[in-house]
Structure formats: C-alpha cells, structure tokens
C-alpha positions in Angstrom: 169.6 53.6 78.2 167.8 51.5 75.6 164.2 51.7 74.6 163.6 48.3 76.2 165.1 49.5 79.5 162.9 52.6 79.5 159.8 50.5 78.8 160.7 48.0 81.5 161.2 50.9 84.0 157.9 52.5 83.0 156.1 49.1 83.4 157.6 48.6 86.8 156.4 52.1 87.8 152.9 51.2 86.7 153.0 48.0 88.6 154.0 49.8 91.8 151.2 52.4 91.2 148.6 49.7 90.9 150.0 47.9 93.9 149.7 51.2 95.9 146.1 51.7 94.6 145.2 48.2 95.7 146.8 48.7 99.1 144.9 52.0 99.5 141.6 50.3 98.6 142.3 47.6 101.2 143.1 50.3 103.8 139.8 52.1 103.0 138.0 48.8 103.5 139.7 48.2 106.9 139.0 51.8 108.0 135.4 51.5 106.9 135.1 48.3 109.0 136.4 50.2 112.0 134.0 53.0 111.3 131.1 50.6 111.2 132.2 49.0 114.5 132.4 52.5 116.1 128.9 53.3 114.8 127.6 50.1 116.2 129.2 50.7 119.6 127.9 54.2 119.7 124.3 52.9 119.0 124.6 50.4 121.9 125.7 52.9 124.5 122.8 54.5 126.5 121.8 58.1 125.7 122.8 60.5 128.5 119.7 61.5 130.6 120.8 65.0 131.2 122.8 66.0 128.1 122.2 69.7 128.6 123.5 69.6 132.2 126.8 68.0 131.3 127.2 70.3 128.3 127.0 73.2 130.7 129.5 71.5 133.0 126.8 71.3 135.8 127.2 67.5 135.9 130.2 65.4 135.2 129.9 63.3 132.1 129.4 59.6 132.8 131.3 56.9 130.9 128.8 56.1 128.2 128.2 59.7 127.4 132.0 60.4 127.4 132.6 57.5 125.0 129.7 58.4 122.7 131.1 61.9 122.5 134.6 60.7 121.7 133.2 58.3 119.0 131.2 61.1 117.4 134.3 63.4 117.3 136.5 60.6 115.9 134.0 59.7 113.2 133.3 63.2 112.1 136.7 64.9 112.4 139.1 62.0 111.6 137.8 58.7 110.3 135.2 59.7 107.7 137.5 62.4 106.1 140.4 59.9 106.1 138.3 57.2 104.4 137.1 59.7 101.8 140.5 61.1 101.1 142.1 57.7 100.8 139.3 56.4 98.5 139.9 59.4 96.3 143.6 58.9 96.3 143.1 55.2 95.3 141.1 56.2 92.2 143.1 59.3 91.2 144.0 59.4 87.6 146.3 62.2 86.4 145.1 64.2 83.4 146.7 63.1 80.2 148.8 65.7 78.4 147.8 66.8 74.9 151.4 66.5 73.7 
C-alpha cells in the first residue's frame, strides 16, 4: 500500500467521522425538539386534583394524570439521558498519543 493510498483512506475515515458527528448533532436537535414538545404538552395538561389518592391506588388515575406521569418518566428516564449521551458522543475527541 502506498503512502498516498494510506493518506486517502485516513482522509476518508475522517470524513465519515465528521459526517457521523454531524448526524449525531442533528439527532440531538430532533430529540431536543421532541423533548420541548413533551414539556409543553405536560404543562398544558391539568394537574390531578387528588394526586395522593391515586398514588395510594385509592382512585384510578384519569387520562391527564396518566399522560403527565408517562411524560415525566420518559423525560427523566429516557429522553434527557439520551440527548446528553448523544451530545457528548458528537463532541468526543480521543486523547492524542504522545508517540
């Protein structure tokens, strides 16, 4: 393999890496938009009048309370960590070797 071939392959690898970073950044933006839409929906839903009662299973949860709860779980457990991890991956830079 010639030096020119190695340089071309290395350059192609860098291009693919930058394309992957750009795609990850775009996905982060998309996911953050979905997160914002979920937050907005959550804010528009009415607060449950008897939150303590349905937490104790005394009263069945009504639709708005059920959806609010699902949104809170999705945001906290899934979406926010995914956005954070993908954003970190998009900016990851390996440490340069000293040799």
